[in-house]
C-alpha positions, 0 to 999 in steps of 0.5 A: 297496524298503525304505528303508535303516535303516543306512548299513552292516551288518557281519557278523563281529566278528573283527579285520577285521570289527571294524576295518571297523565302527570305521572306518565308525562313526568316519566318521559312518555308522550301522553295526550289527555282527552276530556269531554267537558270544557275544563278539566277537573271532574269532581274538583270543578268550581263554578258560579252555580247560583249568582255572579261572583259566588263560586261553588265547588260542584262536587268535592270541597274538603280534602283530607286525603288530598293533603295526605296523598303520597302523590300530591305530597311528592308533586308539591302542587303548592308551587303550581298555585295550590294553597290549602286553607285549614279551618279552626276546627276540622269538623263539628257534629251536632247532636239532636239537641244542638250540642256540638262535638268537634273534631279538632286537630289535637287528639287531646282537644277532641278527647277533652269534650268526651268526658269518661270516654276521653281515654278510650278515644285517645287509645283508639286514635293515638296509635293510628295518628302516630303511624299515619305517615307509614299507614297512609301509603299502604291504605291508599293503594291496592291490596298487596303485601304491605311494607309494614305488615304488623302495623297494617294488621293492627290497624286492620283489627280495628278497621274491619269492624262495623262502625256500630260495633266499634262505637258501642264496644269502645265507648260508654257515652253517645258523643264519640260514636256519633262523631265517628259514625258521621265520618263513617257515613261519608262512605255511604255504606250501612254502619252495620257492615263489616269494615264500615269503621275503616272510613271513620278511622282513616278520616278522623286520623287525617284530621289529627295528622294533616287536617281537613282543608279546603283549597283556596279559591275552590277545588278547581285549584287542585285540577288547575295545579295538576293540569299545569304540571301535566302541560309542563311535563310536555303533555297534550290536553284536548278539551270538549272531546267526548270519547265514546269508543276506544277505536276513536282514539289515536294509536298508542302503546297504552290507553288509560281510562278514568271511567267506571265499569259501565262506561268501560263496557260501552267503550270497549266491551267488544274487545274485552274477554267474556269473563271480564265483561261479566265481572264488570256487569256484576259491579255494584254502584252505591247510593246517590246524593242530592246536593244543594248550593246557596249564595248567602247574604251572611254567615249561617246563623248557628244557634251555637257559635262554636259551629262556625269554627269548622268548614264541615258540619254534620247535622246528624244526631246519634249513632243510631240516627246516622245508622237509621238514615243510611239504612233507609237509603239502602232500602230505597227510601229517603230518611225522614230526618236525613244525615246532612253533610254541610260545608261553609267554606267562605268562613275561611276562604272569603275569595269565593264570594263578594265582600261580606257575602258567603256560600254554603253547600250541603248534601244528603244520601238518596237511593241510587238513581233517585229523582227525589227532591230533598231540598225541603228536608235539607233546609229543614235540617239546617233551620233546625240548628240555625233559625233564620237560615232561609232568610239569608238565602240570596240564591240556590242551586240543587242537583238530584241524583240524575243531575249529578250523573248528567254532570259527570257520567262517572257518578252513576246513579248519583254515586260519587264514590265510583261504586259501592265501598262495602267489604267485597268492593273495598279491596277488590274493585272493579273485581278480584284481580292481582292488578285491578288497573290492568284489563285482560286486553294488553295496553288497556287500563282503568284508573278511576275511583272504581279501582283501589283505593276508591273515592276521594280526591287523592289521585292515587287510583291514577298513580297506581294505574300509571305504575301498572302501565309503566311496568306492564307496557314499558318494563319500568317501575315507580315503586320508589315514588309511593 
């Protein structure tokens, strides 16, 4: 057996791979990070997708969990050039008649729009927001005995409900269930499913506690800050190097892979025990996305000017509309009027476009692996609420689910969440194990969003995987860090 050249080898420089590499390097381990693309970032890259001078986030753009992440807070990435920009309003949800309801930083300001449901909203969200700093480390991690079990149990009592059930039981009117259902739909699970309300509760609470910010200059700034921190800690970065099999990697004590189960099987299937291989083969991926980016000559001409207060806009309608759209996708169809998530970052970060010009992007959910072109459906939804939108388009770019997977193989079938996040895979991903990050092969670990806590730019999958490496391979603990 060859002597180890490194303490740790990390494969994949998405947010979780970068996070794992940073934690390991900062712990004093000799660490090398391999990335197939020409730049680190994965889901946090920013590129000129349409016209020169217009910088678009290829994937993620708004980062409530980035600002809430215990790891990112501990690293204080702001000193590495990361600057957060908070919009005036965190989110605007548009009803079918164009009436907006906004998710504000203040619970009271949000509740003030909800009429007879104002107090019900305060009662639902107030306790979660008040305990947010204690809850979020327990939520953004693997299933384990919590530090504050009563607090987590109180949250879980609400969070394990379906979004439809919670919305109908808690509220008399249409606005609060519609607002929360749009947030819940970010998880790409049916709104009748158990625990589908958990996504709405966490993200809505984050809006009140920390905001839904964008990174100044684009999401690439997050990857750049993590990369600088990794190199500063003595790590080595190799770009443009595609790893197909783990036996191609240099000798090391630990291998940490930012890949999904499908890639893990391809890279290391022959060394994995049969029961573990079968578990990985049963892992389920969720729906895909169809995404569009636009270079614009002017801001989107919303019929209601209040929509311009938010970076994130949901073109969604009622709770039933959102639920019907998500149900259609899971049935293998594109909804007639799809739920559309839109982001207009240059209203708050003009550095992303030439002076006086703007960018925007939007996506809708599509069936897993679909080649459907949803361009017309998405632009029709926007035009419905912003007449004249198409007249402002200078250039456009579109990616179907196949394109999304070609961009990043972790987005299997266009699934940007690293796997279906239903109740069975929300806590136990990629399968039920006491340590979901450690494979049965000594020294081989998984750190992608196919492990807890799943999708989102927060780095916590990478943090917990690094934690597992330090404990199992090096006999050290990072418990005090999270």
